[in-house]
N, C-alpha and C positions, 0 to 999 in steps of 0.2 A: 438439390439438397432441400429437405423438408425443414421449414422453420419450426422452432420450438412451440410457438403458439398455435400452429396449424393443426386442426383436427383432421381425422381420417376422412370425414364427410366433406370438409372444405377442400382437401387435397384431391378427392375424387371429382368434385365439381370443377376444379381448376384444370384437371386433366382433360376435360371435355372442351376447353376453350379453343384449342386448335381446330376442332371440328366446327365450331361456330364460325371461325375465320374462313375455313375452307368452303363452308356453305354460303355465308353472307359476304365474304370478301374482306380484304384488309382495308381498314379505314385510311383515307388519304392523309390523315394527320394522327399524331400520336399523343397530342396534349388533350387535356380535358376541355370540353366545350360546355359552357354554362347553359342552363335550361333555355334561356331566351335565344341563345345562338343556335342550339340544337333544334328548337322549334322553328326558327327562321329557315334553317337549311331544309327541314322537312316540308314546311308549308310552301316553299319555293321550288319543290321538286328536286332538290339537290341531294337529299338523303332518302333512302327507301324506308327507313324505320325511325320512329321517335319514341323512346322509352318514356311513358307517361302513366298517369293514373287517372282515376275517375274525375279528378279535379280539372282535367283538360278535355273532358268529353264534349264540352260546348264548342270545341273547334269545328265539329261537324256542322254547326249552325252558323258559324262566323262567316258572313258574306265577304269579308275582306280577304279570305283565303280562297284561292281559285277553286271553282266547282269540281274540277277533275280530282283535286286533292281531297276536298270535303266528302265527295261521294265514295271515296275509296278508303276512308278511315275504318280500320277493323280492330277488333280486340281479340287477344288470345291469352291463354294462361301460360305463364312461364313454366318451362319443363323442370322436372325434379330429377334428382339422381335416383336411378332404380335401386331399390333396397335402402334408400336413405332414411333418415330419422323423421322427415317431415313430409307432408303432402303439399300439393300446390296451393292450398288455401291456408296453410299454417303460418306463413310469414307475411307481415305487412311491412313494406319498406318503400322507400323512394330514393332517388339519387341524393346521396349525402346524408342519409339518416335511416332510422328504422326503429322498431320496437323489439325488446327482448325481455325474457324472464329468466332470472338466475335459476340454474338447476338446484341451487342450495336454498332457495326461498322456502320459508316456513309455510307460505300460502301460495305455493306454485300453481296449483290447479285454479284457484280463484283468480290469480293474476293473469293466467292464460285466458280465462273466460272474460275478464275485464278487457284485456287487449283485443280479443276477437270482437267484443261488443263495440269498442271504441273505433274500430277500423272498419 
């Protein structure tokens, strides 16, 4: 059943989640892991991926993290829904937050430019 607040684009994105699980595997836990816990699992080789942003890029230089982890840190662009309303560079977000511009804003284009500049 589609929730009343769910847009068609969000519904399409969520339909792809089973593909993510089939490719990357089911996590061994179903509860939320805080940033520090997720980083700890990743830097100790217990998780294959750690969702982070440029604020964590210094991990590659942190000598407290094993060299085999540091030398294998890579960056990729999150995929977008084909035919969706945004491109890979349109959304700035992090775990637990993000930026948005109201479709009804009187200064929508200026707000989008400001958001892009600030991120």
